[in-house]
PDB file of N, CA, C and O in Angstrom:
ATOM      1  N   MET A   1    -179.984 -53.735 153.159  1.00  0.00           N
ATOM      2  CA  MET A   1    -178.976 -53.854 152.231  1.00  0.00           C
ATOM      3  C   MET A   1    -177.677 -53.403 151.131  1.00  0.00           C
ATOM      4  O   MET A   1    -176.711 -53.999 150.653  1.00  0.00           O
ATOM      5  N   GLY A   2    -178.117 -52.319 151.053  1.00  0.00           N
ATOM      6  CA  GLY A   2    -177.182 -51.478 150.274  1.00  0.00           C
ATOM      7  C   GLY A   2    -176.383 -50.390 151.149  1.00  0.00           C
ATOM      8  O   GLY A   2    -175.913 -49.434 150.533  1.00  0.00           O
ATOM      9  N   ARG A   3    -176.171 -50.475 152.712  1.00  0.00           N
ATOM     10  CA  ARG A   3    -175.490 -50.210 153.174  1.00  0.00           C
ATOM     11  C   ARG A   3    -174.341 -51.394 154.017  1.00  0.00           C
ATOM     12  O   ARG A   3    -173.289 -51.326 154.653  1.00  0.00           O
ATOM     13  N   GLY A   4    -175.190 -52.328 153.606  1.00  0.00           N
ATOM     14  CA  GLY A   4    -173.995 -53.533 154.094  1.00  0.00           C
ATOM     15  C   GLY A   4    -172.779 -54.046 152.732  1.00  0.00           C
ATOM     16  O   GLY A   4    -171.619 -54.453 152.795  1.00  0.00           O
ATOM     17  N   LEU A   5    -173.435 -53.862 151.917  1.00  0.00           N
ATOM     18  CA  LEU A   5    -172.970 -54.019 150.011  1.00  0.00           C
ATOM     19  C   LEU A   5    -171.717 -52.614 150.957  1.00  0.00           C
ATOM     20  O   LEU A   5    -170.808 -53.030 151.675  1.00  0.00           O
ATOM     21  N   LEU A   6    -171.891 -51.422 150.796  1.00  0.00           N
ATOM     22  CA  LEU A   6    -171.093 -50.525 150.676  1.00  0.00           C
ATOM     23  C   LEU A   6    -170.056 -50.358 151.930  1.00  0.00           C
ATOM     24  O   LEU A   6    -168.921 -50.003 151.611  1.00  0.00           O
ATOM     25  N   ASP A   7    -170.290 -50.553 153.187  1.00  0.00           N
ATOM     26  CA  ASP A   7    -169.360 -51.080 153.632  1.00  0.00           C
ATOM     27  C   ASP A   7    -168.419 -52.768 153.964  1.00  0.00           C
ATOM     28  O   ASP A   7    -167.437 -52.980 154.674  1.00  0.00           O
ATOM     29  N   PHE A   8    -168.828 -53.237 153.537  1.00  0.00           N
ATOM     30  CA  PHE A   8    -168.221 -53.996 152.327  1.00  0.00           C
ATOM     31  C   PHE A   8    -166.926 -53.716 151.143  1.00  0.00           C
ATOM     32  O   PHE A   8    -165.713 -53.909 151.064  1.00  0.00           O
ATOM     33  N   ILE A   9    -167.792 -53.267 150.490  1.00  0.00           N
ATOM     34  CA  ILE A   9    -166.901 -52.552 149.926  1.00  0.00           C
ATOM     35  C   ILE A   9    -165.572 -51.989 150.120  1.00  0.00           C
ATOM     36  O   ILE A   9    -164.472 -52.378 149.726  1.00  0.00           O
ATOM     37  N   ILE A  10    -166.109 -50.453 151.185  1.00  0.00           N
ATOM     38  CA  ILE A  10    -165.279 -49.976 151.679  1.00  0.00           C
ATOM     39  C   ILE A  10    -163.845 -51.083 152.522  1.00  0.00           C
ATOM     40  O   ILE A  10    -162.638 -51.250 152.347  1.00  0.00           O
ATOM     41  N   HIS A  11    -164.999 -51.645 153.526  1.00  0.00           N
ATOM     42  CA  HIS A  11    -164.151 -51.935 154.342  1.00  0.00           C
ATOM     43  C   HIS A  11    -162.968 -53.578 153.763  1.00  0.00           C
ATOM     44  O   HIS A  11    -161.852 -53.942 154.135  1.00  0.00           O
ATOM     45  N   GLY A  12    -163.822 -54.068 152.884  1.00  0.00           N
ATOM     46  CA  GLY A  12    -162.530 -54.727 152.019  1.00  0.00           C
ATOM     47  C   GLY A  12    -161.424 -54.303 151.478  1.00  0.00           C
ATOM     48  O   GLY A  12    -160.464 -55.053 151.301  1.00  0.00           O
ATOM     49  N   ARG A  13    -161.432 -52.779 151.083  1.00  0.00           N
ATOM     50  CA  ARG A  13    -160.260 -52.612 150.547  1.00  0.00           C
ATOM     51  C   ARG A  13    -159.250 -51.897 151.376  1.00  0.00           C
ATOM     52  O   ARG A  13    -158.258 -51.321 150.928  1.00  0.00           O
ATOM     53  N   ASN A  14    -159.562 -51.979 152.506  1.00  0.00           N
ATOM     54  CA  ASN A  14    -158.816 -51.897 153.768  1.00  0.00           C
ATOM     55  C   ASN A  14    -157.947 -53.260 154.384  1.00  0.00           C
ATOM     56  O   ASN A  14    -156.755 -53.545 154.498  1.00  0.00           O
ATOM     57  N   PHE A  15    -159.575 -54.088 154.789  1.00  0.00           N
ATOM     58  CA  PHE A  15    -158.726 -55.396 154.767  1.00  0.00           C
ATOM     59  C   PHE A  15    -157.465 -55.782 153.827  1.00  0.00           C
ATOM     60  O   PHE A  15    -156.316 -56.014 154.202  1.00  0.00           O
ATOM     61  N   ARG A  16    -158.138 -55.794 152.091  1.00  0.00           N
ATOM     62  CA  ARG A  16    -156.400 -56.102 151.677  1.00  0.00           C
ATOM     63  C   ARG A  16    -155.452 -55.491 152.022  1.00  0.00           C
ATOM     64  O   ARG A  16    -154.424 -55.869 152.585  1.00  0.00           O
ATOM     65  N   ARG A  17    -155.907 -54.117 151.552  1.00  0.00           N
ATOM     66  CA  ARG A  17    -154.336 -52.984 151.856  1.00  0.00           C
ATOM     67  C   ARG A  17    -153.889 -53.431 152.821  1.00  0.00           C
ATOM     68  O   ARG A  17    -152.661 -53.504 152.842  1.00  0.00           O
ATOM     69  N   ASP A  18    -154.682 -53.942 154.081  1.00  0.00           N
ATOM     70  CA  ASP A  18    -153.471 -54.581 155.621  1.00  0.00           C
ATOM     71  C   ASP A  18    -152.881 -55.667 155.408  1.00  0.00           C
ATOM     72  O   ASP A  18    -151.877 -56.157 155.925  1.00  0.00           O
ATOM     73  N   PHE A  19    -153.891 -56.189 154.230  1.00  0.00           N
ATOM     74  CA  PHE A  19    -153.220 -57.958 154.597  1.00  0.00           C
ATOM     75  C   PHE A  19    -152.005 -57.890 154.016  1.00  0.00           C
ATOM     76  O   PHE A  19    -151.056 -58.587 154.375  1.00  0.00           O
ATOM     77  N   ARG A  20    -151.952 -56.769 152.779  1.00  0.00           N
ATOM     78  CA  ARG A  20    -150.572 -57.257 152.022  1.00  0.00           C
ATOM     79  C   ARG A  20    -149.463 -56.747 152.973  1.00  0.00           C
ATOM     80  O   ARG A  20    -148.461 -57.435 153.171  1.00  0.00           O
ATOM     81  N   HIS A  21    -149.722 -54.969 153.843  1.00  0.00           N
ATOM     82  CA  HIS A  21    -149.210 -55.388 154.269  1.00  0.00           C
ATOM     83  C   HIS A  21    -148.174 -56.247 155.839  1.00  0.00           C
ATOM     84  O   HIS A  21    -147.018 -56.132 156.248  1.00  0.00           O
ATOM     85  N   GLN A  22    -149.215 -56.944 156.215  1.00  0.00           N
ATOM     86  CA  GLN A  22    -149.119 -57.569 156.769  1.00  0.00           C
ATOM     87  C   GLN A  22    -148.296 -58.695 156.575  1.00  0.00           C
ATOM     88  O   GLN A  22    -147.673 -59.244 157.484  1.00  0.00           O
ATOM     89  N   LEU A  23    -148.290 -59.121 155.120  1.00  0.00           N
ATOM     90  CA  LEU A  23    -147.694 -60.177 154.574  1.00  0.00           C
ATOM     91  C   LEU A  23    -146.425 -59.707 154.098  1.00  0.00           C
ATOM     92  O   LEU A  23    -145.601 -60.600 153.900  1.00  0.00           O
ATOM     93  N   LYS A  24    -145.944 -58.163 153.791  1.00  0.00           N
ATOM     94  CA  LYS A  24    -144.061 -57.945 153.324  1.00  0.00           C
ATOM     95  C   LYS A  24    -144.318 -57.625 155.194  1.00  0.00           C
ATOM     96  O   LYS A  24    -143.647 -58.582 155.581  1.00  0.00           O
ATOM     97  N   THR A  25    -144.534 -57.334 155.763  1.00  0.00           N
ATOM     98  CA  THR A  25    -143.638 -57.785 157.336  1.00  0.00           C
ATOM     99  C   THR A  25    -143.164 -59.312 157.396  1.00  0.00           C
ATOM    100  O   THR A  25    -142.008 -59.699 157.221  1.00  0.00           O
ATOM    101  N   LEU A  26    -144.271 -60.095 157.675  1.00  0.00           N
ATOM    102  CA  LEU A  26    -144.006 -61.328 157.891  1.00  0.00           C
ATOM    103  C   LEU A  26    -142.803 -61.607 157.439  1.00  0.00           C
ATOM    104  O   LEU A  26    -141.897 -62.207 158.016  1.00  0.00           O
ATOM    105  N   VAL A  27    -142.846 -60.845 155.687  1.00  0.00           N
ATOM    106  CA  VAL A  27    -141.820 -61.735 154.577  1.00  0.00           C
ATOM    107  C   VAL A  27    -140.198 -60.835 155.360  1.00  0.00           C
ATOM    108  O   VAL A  27    -139.097 -61.379 155.450  1.00  0.00           O
ATOM    109  N   VAL A  28    -140.498 -59.539 155.774  1.00  0.00           N
ATOM    110  CA  VAL A  28    -139.058 -59.764 156.257  1.00  0.00           C
ATOM    111  C   VAL A  28    -138.825 -59.553 157.525  1.00  0.00           C
ATOM    112  O   VAL A  28    -137.825 -58.918 157.857  1.00  0.00           O
ATOM    113  N   VAL A  29    -139.526 -59.946 158.261  1.00  0.00           N
ATOM    114  CA  VAL A  29    -139.051 -60.303 159.796  1.00  0.00           C
ATOM    115  C   VAL A  29    -138.973 -62.667 158.958  1.00  0.00           C
ATOM    116  O   VAL A  29    -138.266 -63.359 159.690  1.00  0.00           O
ATOM    117  N   GLY A  30    -139.142 -62.878 158.632  1.00  0.00           N
ATOM    118  CA  GLY A  30    -139.055 -64.690 158.422  1.00  0.00           C
ATOM    119  C   GLY A  30    -137.526 -64.329 157.578  1.00  0.00           C
ATOM    120  O   GLY A  30    -136.650 -65.194 157.567  1.00  0.00           O
ATOM    121  N   ALA A  31    -137.307 -63.011 156.901  1.00  0.00           N
ATOM    122  CA  ALA A  31    -136.007 -62.930 155.936  1.00  0.00           C
ATOM    123  C   ALA A  31    -134.600 -62.625 157.704  1.00  0.00           C
ATOM    124  O   ALA A  31    -133.543 -63.159 158.039  1.00  0.00           O
ATOM    125  N   GLY A  32    -135.165 -61.912 158.083  1.00  0.00           N
ATOM    126  CA  GLY A  32    -134.224 -61.224 159.459  1.00  0.00           C
ATOM    127  C   GLY A  32    -134.178 -62.287 160.292  1.00  0.00           C
ATOM    128  O   GLY A  32    -133.403 -62.119 161.233  1.00  0.00           O
ATOM    129  N   PHE A  33    -134.873 -63.564 160.262  1.00  0.00           N
ATOM    130  CA  PHE A  33    -134.466 -64.632 161.148  1.00  0.00           C
ATOM    131  C   PHE A  33    -133.984 -65.472 160.768  1.00  0.00           C
ATOM    132  O   PHE A  33    -133.452 -66.220 161.589  1.00  0.00           O
ATOM    133  N   THR A  34    -133.915 -65.774 159.468  1.00  0.00           N
ATOM    134  CA  THR A  34    -133.015 -66.185 158.560  1.00  0.00           C
ATOM    135  C   THR A  34    -131.513 -65.921 158.767  1.00  0.00           C
ATOM    136  O   THR A  34    -130.717 -66.765 159.179  1.00  0.00           O
ATOM    137  N   ILE A  35    -131.202 -64.581 158.416  1.00  0.00           N
ATOM    138  CA  ILE A  35    -130.149 -64.318 158.437  1.00  0.00           C
ATOM    139  C   ILE A  35    -129.879 -64.049 159.566  1.00  0.00           C
ATOM    140  O   ILE A  35    -128.672 -63.807 159.584  1.00  0.00           O
ATOM    141  N   ALA A  36    -130.492 -63.898 160.998  1.00  0.00           N
ATOM    142  CA  ALA A  36    -130.021 -63.957 162.335  1.00  0.00           C
ATOM    143  C   ALA A  36    -129.595 -65.003 162.577  1.00  0.00           C
ATOM    144  O   ALA A  36    -128.600 -64.939 163.299  1.00  0.00           O
ATOM    145  N   PHE A  37    -130.096 -66.653 162.113  1.00  0.00           N
ATOM    146  CA  PHE A  37    -130.272 -67.738 162.105  1.00  0.00           C
ATOM    147  C   PHE A  37    -128.461 -67.989 161.947  1.00  0.00           C
ATOM    148  O   PHE A  37    -127.603 -68.353 162.751  1.00  0.00           O
ATOM    149  N   THR A  38    -128.430 -67.606 160.559  1.00  0.00           N
ATOM    150  CA  THR A  38    -127.396 -67.827 159.876  1.00  0.00           C
ATOM    151  C   THR A  38    -125.953 -67.481 160.352  1.00  0.00           C
ATOM    152  O   THR A  38    -124.879 -68.022 160.089  1.00  0.00           O
ATOM    153  N   TRP A  39    -126.273 -66.377 161.159  1.00  0.00           N
ATOM    154  CA  TRP A  39    -124.807 -65.948 161.865  1.00  0.00           C
ATOM    155  C   TRP A  39    -124.523 -65.942 163.228  1.00  0.00           C
ATOM    156  O   TRP A  39    -123.531 -65.463 163.778  1.00  0.00           O
ATOM    157  N   ARG A  40    -125.760 -66.686 163.879  1.00  0.00           N
ATOM    158  CA  ARG A  40    -125.832 -67.203 165.267  1.00  0.00           C
ATOM    159  C   ARG A  40    -124.739 -67.787 165.466  1.00  0.00           C
ATOM    160  O   ARG A  40    -124.098 -67.358 166.425  1.00  0.00           O
ATOM    161  N   GLN A  41    -124.350 -68.523 164.958  1.00  0.00           N
ATOM    162  CA  GLN A  41    -122.824 -69.890 165.032  1.00  0.00           C
ATOM    163  C   GLN A  41    -121.469 -68.887 164.824  1.00  0.00           C
ATOM    164  O   GLN A  41    -120.477 -69.025 165.540  1.00  0.00           O
ATOM    165  N   THR A  42    -121.534 -68.050 163.953  1.00  0.00           N
ATOM    166  CA  THR A  42    -119.997 -66.664 163.643  1.00  0.00           C
ATOM    167  C   THR A  42    -119.689 -66.040 165.147  1.00  0.00           C
ATOM    168  O   THR A  42    -118.781 -65.877 165.962  1.00  0.00           O
ATOM    169  N   ILE A  43    -121.163 -65.796 164.917  1.00  0.00           N
ATOM    170  CA  ILE A  43    -120.652 -64.314 166.009  1.00  0.00           C
ATOM    171  C   ILE A  43    -120.402 -65.360 167.540  1.00  0.00           C
ATOM    172  O   ILE A  43    -119.922 -64.915 168.582  1.00  0.00           O
ATOM    173  N   PHE A  44    -120.739 -66.420 167.386  1.00  0.00           N
ATOM    174  CA  PHE A  44    -120.792 -67.071 169.179  1.00  0.00           C
ATOM    175  C   PHE A  44    -119.425 -67.316 169.178  1.00  0.00           C
ATOM    176  O   PHE A  44    -118.692 -67.024 170.122  1.00  0.00           O
ATOM    177  N   ASP A  45    -118.838 -68.163 167.524  1.00  0.00           N
ATOM    178  CA  ASP A  45    -117.399 -68.578 167.870  1.00  0.00           C
ATOM    179  C   ASP A  45    -116.471 -67.249 167.794  1.00  0.00           C
ATOM    180  O   ASP A  45    -115.301 -67.543 168.038  1.00  0.00           O
ATOM    181  N   VAL A  46    -116.604 -66.277 167.605  1.00  0.00           N
ATOM    182  CA  VAL A  46    -115.657 -65.128 167.046  1.00  0.00           C
ATOM    183  C   VAL A  46    -115.885 -64.578 168.527  1.00  0.00           C
ATOM    184  O   VAL A  46    -114.793 -64.234 168.977  1.00  0.00           O
ATOM    185  N   SER A  47    -117.188 -64.319 169.685  1.00  0.00           N
ATOM    186  CA  SER A  47    -117.062 -64.059 170.774  1.00  0.00           C
ATOM    187  C   SER A  47    -116.047 -64.871 171.723  1.00  0.00           C
ATOM    188  O   SER A  47    -115.184 -64.294 172.386  1.00  0.00           O
ATOM    189  N   LYS A  48    -116.243 -66.337 171.725  1.00  0.00           N
ATOM    190  CA  LYS A  48    -116.010 -67.156 172.054  1.00  0.00           C
ATOM    191  C   LYS A  48    -114.259 -67.411 171.647  1.00  0.00           C
ATOM    192  O   LYS A  48    -113.681 -68.363 172.172  1.00  0.00           O
ATOM    193  N   ARG A  49    -113.659 -66.669 170.877  1.00  0.00           N
ATOM    194  CA  ARG A  49    -111.791 -66.659 170.831  1.00  0.00           C
ATOM    195  C   ARG A  49    -111.765 -65.564 171.736  1.00  0.00           C
ATOM    196  O   ARG A  49    -110.973 -65.605 172.677  1.00  0.00           O
ATOM    197  N   ILE A  50    -112.856 -64.157 171.517  1.00  0.00           N
ATOM    198  CA  ILE A  50    -112.212 -63.006 172.332  1.00  0.00           C
ATOM    199  C   ILE A  50    -112.405 -62.984 173.721  1.00  0.00           C
ATOM    200  O   ILE A  50    -111.839 -62.356 174.615  1.00  0.00           O
ATOM    201  N   VAL A  51    -113.212 -63.703 173.719  1.00  0.00           N
ATOM    202  CA  VAL A  51    -113.657 -64.114 175.857  1.00  0.00           C
ATOM    203  C   VAL A  51    -111.886 -65.237 176.353  1.00  0.00           C
ATOM    204  O   VAL A  51    -111.251 -65.285 177.407  1.00  0.00           O
ATOM    205  N   GLN A  52    -111.713 -65.821 175.233  1.00  0.00           N
ATOM    206  CA  GLN A  52    -110.792 -67.095 175.523  1.00  0.00           C
ATOM    207  C   GLN A  52    -109.145 -65.541 175.616  1.00  0.00           C
ATOM    208  O   GLN A  52    -108.504 -65.107 176.574  1.00  0.00           O
ATOM    209  N   PHE A  53    -109.115 -65.318 174.563  1.00  0.00           N
ATOM    210  CA  PHE A  53    -107.797 -64.364 174.416  1.00  0.00           C
ATOM    211  C   PHE A  53    -107.919 -63.867 175.766  1.00  0.00           C
ATOM    212  O   PHE A  53    -107.026 -64.163 176.561  1.00  0.00           O
ATOM    213  N   ALA A  54    -109.187 -62.938 176.261  1.00  0.00           N
ATOM    214  CA  ALA A  54    -109.392 -62.143 177.299  1.00  0.00           C
ATOM    215  C   ALA A  54    -109.439 -62.533 178.973  1.00  0.00           C
ATOM    216  O   ALA A  54    -109.863 -61.795 179.862  1.00  0.00           O
ATOM    217  N   THR A  55    -108.945 -63.742 179.113  1.00  0.00           N
ATOM    218  CA  THR A  55    -109.874 -64.695 180.199  1.00  0.00           C
ATOM    219  C   THR A  55    -108.551 -65.480 180.439  1.00  0.00           C
ATOM    220  O   THR A  55    -107.982 -65.442 181.530  1.00  0.00           O
ATOM    221  N   ASN A  56    -107.934 -66.419 179.043  1.00  0.00           N
ATOM    222  CA  ASN A  56    -107.414 -67.510 179.109  1.00  0.00           C
ATOM    223  C   ASN A  56    -108.122 -68.512 179.286  1.00  0.00           C
ATOM    224  O   ASN A  56    -107.694 -69.289 178.432  1.00  0.00           O
ATOM    225  N   ILE A  57    -109.358 -69.295 180.118  1.00  0.00           N
ATOM    226  CA  ILE A  57    -110.258 -70.249 180.140  1.00  0.00           C
ATOM    227  C   ILE A  57    -110.345 -71.208 179.206  1.00  0.00           C
ATOM    228  O   ILE A  57    -110.462 -71.141 177.982  1.00  0.00           O
ATOM    229  N   LYS A  58    -110.267 -72.166 180.001  1.00  0.00           N
ATOM    230  CA  LYS A  58    -109.537 -73.478 179.377  1.00  0.00           C
ATOM    231  C   LYS A  58    -110.544 -74.374 178.833  1.00  0.00           C
ATOM    232  O   LYS A  58    -110.764 -74.965 177.776  1.00  0.00           O
ATOM    233  N   ASP A  59    -111.223 -74.195 180.328  1.00  0.00           N
ATOM    234  CA  ASP A  59    -113.084 -75.589 180.573  1.00  0.00           C
ATOM    235  C   ASP A  59    -114.026 -74.940 179.245  1.00  0.00           C
ATOM    236  O   ASP A  59    -114.584 -73.844 179.200  1.00  0.00           O
ATOM    237  N   SER A  60    -113.996 -75.824 178.390  1.00  0.00           N
ATOM    238  CA  SER A  60    -115.182 -75.468 177.357  1.00  0.00           C
ATOM    239  C   SER A  60    -117.101 -74.651 178.117  1.00  0.00           C
ATOM    240  O   SER A  60    -117.802 -73.699 177.773  1.00  0.00           O
ATOM    241  N   SER A  61    -117.220 -75.879 179.382  1.00  0.00           N
ATOM    242  CA  SER A  61    -118.478 -75.010 179.370  1.00  0.00           C
ATOM    243  C   SER A  61    -118.446 -73.724 179.936  1.00  0.00           C
ATOM    244  O   SER A  61    -118.999 -72.761 179.405  1.00  0.00           O
ATOM    245  N   ILE A  62    -117.705 -73.660 181.183  1.00  0.00           N
ATOM    246  CA  ILE A  62    -117.442 -71.507 181.390  1.00  0.00           C
ATOM    247  C   ILE A  62    -116.932 -70.810 180.684  1.00  0.00           C
ATOM    248  O   ILE A  62    -116.803 -69.624 180.988  1.00  0.00           O
ATOM    249  N   LEU A  63    -116.275 -71.515 179.009  1.00  0.00           N
ATOM    250  CA  LEU A  63    -116.011 -70.316 178.388  1.00  0.00           C
ATOM    251  C   LEU A  63    -117.423 -70.098 177.275  1.00  0.00           C
ATOM    252  O   LEU A  63    -117.654 -69.150 176.525  1.00  0.00           O
ATOM    253  N   SER A  64    -118.348 -71.560 177.545  1.00  0.00           N
ATOM    254  CA  SER A  64    -119.520 -71.380 176.740  1.00  0.00           C
ATOM    255  C   SER A  64    -120.284 -69.945 177.804  1.00  0.00           C
ATOM    256  O   SER A  64    -120.396 -68.799 177.368  1.00  0.00           O
ATOM    257  N   ILE A  65    -120.634 -70.294 178.932  1.00  0.00           N
ATOM    258  CA  ILE A  65    -121.122 -69.199 180.040  1.00  0.00           C
ATOM    259  C   ILE A  65    -120.508 -68.095 179.770  1.00  0.00           C
ATOM    260  O   ILE A  65    -121.231 -67.107 179.642  1.00  0.00           O
ATOM    261  N   ALA A  66    -119.040 -67.917 179.604  1.00  0.00           N
ATOM    262  CA  ALA A  66    -119.088 -66.535 179.707  1.00  0.00           C
ATOM    263  C   ALA A  66    -118.820 -66.050 177.897  1.00  0.00           C
ATOM    264  O   ALA A  66    -118.359 -64.941 177.626  1.00  0.00           O
ATOM    265  N   THR A  67    -119.006 -66.562 177.349  1.00  0.00           N
ATOM    266  CA  THR A  67    -118.839 -65.869 175.943  1.00  0.00           C
ATOM    267  C   THR A  67    -120.364 -65.628 176.587  1.00  0.00           C
ATOM    268  O   THR A  67    -120.363 -64.558 177.196  1.00  0.00           O
ATOM    269  N   SER A  68    -121.358 -66.137 176.628  1.00  0.00           N
ATOM    270  CA  SER A  68    -122.877 -66.157 176.485  1.00  0.00           C
ATOM    271  C   SER A  68    -123.434 -65.046 177.325  1.00  0.00           C
ATOM    272  O   SER A  68    -124.531 -64.534 177.098  1.00  0.00           O
ATOM    273  N   ILE A  69    -122.621 -64.688 178.324  1.00  0.00           N
ATOM    274  CA  ILE A  69    -122.731 -63.313 179.163  1.00  0.00           C
ATOM    275  C   ILE A  69    -122.145 -62.249 177.845  1.00  0.00           C
ATOM    276  O   ILE A  69    -122.840 -61.480 177.180  1.00  0.00           O
ATOM    277  N   PHE A  70    -120.948 -62.441 177.746  1.00  0.00           N
ATOM    278  CA  PHE A  70    -120.075 -61.119 177.135  1.00  0.00           C
ATOM    279  C   PHE A  70    -121.095 -61.012 175.569  1.00  0.00           C
ATOM    280  O   PHE A  70    -121.018 -59.827 175.246  1.00  0.00           O
ATOM    281  N   THR A  71    -121.880 -61.677 174.641  1.00  0.00           N
ATOM    282  CA  THR A  71    -122.645 -61.386 174.178  1.00  0.00           C
ATOM    283  C   THR A  71    -123.813 -60.849 174.086  1.00  0.00           C
ATOM    284  O   THR A  71    -124.152 -60.212 173.088  1.00  0.00           O
ATOM    285  N   THR A  72    -124.875 -61.110 175.519  1.00  0.00           N
ATOM    286  CA  THR A  72    -125.446 -60.976 175.849  1.00  0.00           C
ATOM    287  C   THR A  72    -125.604 -59.076 176.419  1.00  0.00           C
ATOM    288  O   THR A  72    -126.491 -58.244 176.229  1.00  0.00           O
ATOM    289  N   LEU A  73    -124.294 -59.020 177.144  1.00  0.00           N
ATOM    290  CA  LEU A  73    -123.702 -57.528 177.447  1.00  0.00           C
ATOM    291  C   LEU A  73    -123.384 -56.972 176.043  1.00  0.00           C
ATOM    292  O   LEU A  73    -124.250 -56.141 175.771  1.00  0.00           O
ATOM    293  N   PHE A  74    -122.561 -57.088 175.123  1.00  0.00           N
ATOM    294  CA  PHE A  74    -122.507 -56.069 174.094  1.00  0.00           C
ATOM    295  C   PHE A  74    -123.681 -56.126 173.227  1.00  0.00           C
ATOM    296  O   PHE A  74    -124.023 -55.120 172.607  1.00  0.00           O
ATOM    297  N   SER A  75    -124.313 -57.202 173.136  1.00  0.00           N
ATOM    298  CA  SER A  75    -125.976 -56.691 172.972  1.00  0.00           C
ATOM    299  C   SER A  75    -126.977 -56.397 173.069  1.00  0.00           C
ATOM    300  O   SER A  75    -127.888 -56.489 172.246  1.00  0.00           O
ATOM    301  N   LEU A  76    -126.979 -55.781 174.633  1.00  0.00           N
ATOM    302  CA  LEU A  76    -127.369 -55.565 175.037  1.00  0.00           C
ATOM    303  C   LEU A  76    -127.226 -53.615 175.009  1.00  0.00           C
ATOM    304  O   LEU A  76    -128.174 -52.849 174.840  1.00  0.00           O
ATOM    305  N   LEU A  77    -125.410 -53.127 175.283  1.00  0.00           N
ATOM    306  CA  LEU A  77    -125.113 -52.286 175.360  1.00  0.00           C
ATOM    307  C   LEU A  77    -125.207 -51.786 173.828  1.00  0.00           C
ATOM    308  O   LEU A  77    -125.099 -50.561 173.870  1.00  0.00           O
ATOM    309  N   LEU A  78    -125.404 -52.329 172.140  1.00  0.00           N
ATOM    310  CA  LEU A  78    -125.782 -52.097 170.973  1.00  0.00           C
ATOM    311  C   LEU A  78    -126.836 -51.497 170.986  1.00  0.00           C
ATOM    312  O   LEU A  78    -126.843 -50.338 170.572  1.00  0.00           O
ATOM    313  N   VAL A  79    -128.119 -52.143 171.493  1.00  0.00           N
ATOM    314  CA  VAL A  79    -128.988 -51.975 171.810  1.00  0.00           C
ATOM    315  C   VAL A  79    -130.348 -50.283 172.238  1.00  0.00           C
ATOM    316  O   VAL A  79    -131.343 -49.689 171.822  1.00  0.00           O
ATOM    317  N   LEU A  80    -129.289 -50.317 173.358  1.00  0.00           N
ATOM    318  CA  LEU A  80    -129.358 -49.076 174.234  1.00  0.00           C
ATOM    319  C   LEU A  80    -128.278 -48.266 173.364  1.00  0.00           C
ATOM    320  O   LEU A  80    -128.726 -47.132 173.531  1.00  0.00           O
ATOM    321  N   LEU A  81    -127.128 -48.099 172.530  1.00  0.00           N
ATOM    322  CA  LEU A  81    -127.084 -46.971 171.397  1.00  0.00           C
ATOM    323  C   LEU A  81    -127.549 -46.168 170.253  1.00  0.00           C
ATOM    324  O   LEU A  81    -127.378 -45.059 169.747  1.00  0.00           O
ATOM    325  N   ILE A  82    -128.429 -47.597 170.032  1.00  0.00           N
ATOM    326  CA  ILE A  82    -129.546 -47.069 169.127  1.00  0.00           C
ATOM    327  C   ILE A  82    -130.177 -46.319 169.187  1.00  0.00           C
ATOM    328  O   ILE A  82    -130.092 -45.206 168.669  1.00  0.00           O
ATOM    329  N   ILE A  83    -131.391 -46.975 170.184  1.00  0.00           N
ATOM    330  CA  ILE A  83    -132.167 -46.377 171.018  1.00  0.00           C
ATOM    331  C   ILE A  83    -131.481 -44.800 171.308  1.00  0.00           C
ATOM    332  O   ILE A  83    -132.124 -43.844 170.875  1.00  0.00           O
ATOM    333  N   TYR A  84    -130.678 -44.635 171.757  1.00  0.00           N
ATOM    334  CA  TYR A  84    -130.061 -43.582 171.755  1.00  0.00           C
ATOM    335  C   TYR A  84    -129.977 -42.601 171.081  1.00  0.00           C
ATOM    336  O   TYR A  84    -130.280 -41.468 171.456  1.00  0.00           O
ATOM    337  N   PHE A  85    -129.401 -43.018 169.607  1.00  0.00           N
ATOM    338  CA  PHE A  85    -128.947 -42.252 168.821  1.00  0.00           C
ATOM    339  C   PHE A  85    -130.417 -41.971 168.050  1.00  0.00           C
ATOM    340  O   PHE A  85    -130.628 -40.882 167.516  1.00  0.00           O
ATOM    341  N   LEU A  86    -131.400 -43.042 168.044  1.00  0.00           N
ATOM    342  CA  LEU A  86    -132.506 -43.115 167.562  1.00  0.00           C
ATOM    343  C   LEU A  86    -133.545 -42.494 167.868  1.00  0.00           C
ATOM    344  O   LEU A  86    -134.691 -42.734 167.488  1.00  0.00           O
ATOM    345  N   LYS A  87    -133.079 -41.433 168.769  1.00  0.00           N
ATOM    346  CA  LYS A  87    -134.464 -40.858 169.350  1.00  0.00           C
ATOM    347  C   LYS A  87    -134.710 -39.958 168.733  1.00  0.00           C
ATOM    348  O   LYS A  87    -133.951 -39.304 168.018  1.00  0.00           O
ATOM    349  N   ASP A  88    -136.382 -39.737 169.040  1.00  0.00           N
ATOM    350  CA  ASP A  88    -136.892 -38.291 168.458  1.00  0.00           C
ATOM    351  C   ASP A  88    -136.297 -37.152 169.073  1.00  0.00           C
ATOM    352  O   ASP A  88    -136.189 -37.070 170.297  1.00  0.00           O
ATOM    353  N   PRO A  89    -135.909 -36.276 168.295  1.00  0.00           N
ATOM    354  CA  PRO A  89    -135.654 -35.330 168.971  1.00  0.00           C
ATOM    355  C   PRO A  89    -136.594 -33.820 169.365  1.00  0.00           C
ATOM    356  O   PRO A  89    -136.294 -32.730 169.853  1.00  0.00           O
ATOM    357  N   ASN A  90    -137.175 -34.111 169.131  1.00  0.00           N
ATOM    358  CA  ASN A  90    -138.837 -33.257 169.744  1.00  0.00           C
ATOM    359  C   ASN A  90    -139.090 -34.054 171.025  1.00  0.00           C
ATOM    360  O   ASN A  90    -139.860 -33.553 171.845  1.00  0.00           O
ATOM    361  N   GLY A  91    -138.477 -35.349 171.313  1.00  0.00           N
ATOM    362  CA  GLY A  91    -139.128 -35.722 172.694  1.00  0.00           C
ATOM    363  C   GLY A  91    -140.546 -36.550 172.344  1.00  0.00           C
ATOM    364  O   GLY A  91    -141.201 -36.814 173.353  1.00  0.00           O
ATOM    365  N   ASN A  92    -141.015 -36.916 171.308  1.00  0.00           N
ATOM    366  CA  ASN A  92    -142.128 -37.644 170.405  1.00  0.00           C
ATOM    367  C   ASN A  92    -142.069 -38.900 170.303  1.00  0.00           C
ATOM    368  O   ASN A  92    -141.072 -39.216 169.654  1.00  0.00           O
ATOM    369  N   ASP A  93    -142.916 -40.131 170.779  1.00  0.00           N
ATOM    370  CA  ASP A  93    -141.685 -41.755 170.834  1.00  0.00           C
ATOM    371  C   ASP A  93    -142.072 -42.035 169.348  1.00  0.00           C
ATOM    372  O   ASP A  93    -141.590 -43.001 168.756  1.00  0.00           O
TER     373      ASP A  93
END
C-alpha cells in the first residue's frame, strides 16, 4: 500500500506538470488558429488582386481557383524556406 501511494504522489506531480504544459499548448494553438482565421479573408483578397493584375482574369470562379492555387504555392514555398533556414546545422532532427 505504501508503494502505491508513493507512485501516485510521484506520478501525480508529473501529471500536473504535463497537464499544465498541454493546457498552455492548447491556448497557444487556439490563439494561433483565431489569428489565422481572422487574416484568412484579407490574405485571400490581396492574393486575388495580385492574380487579377497578373492575369487579367474577369470570371470570378476561375479567379477564385487561380487565387487559391497561388496562395497554396506561395505558402508551400514559405514553408520550404522556413524548413531550410531552420535546419539544424549538425544534421540532427
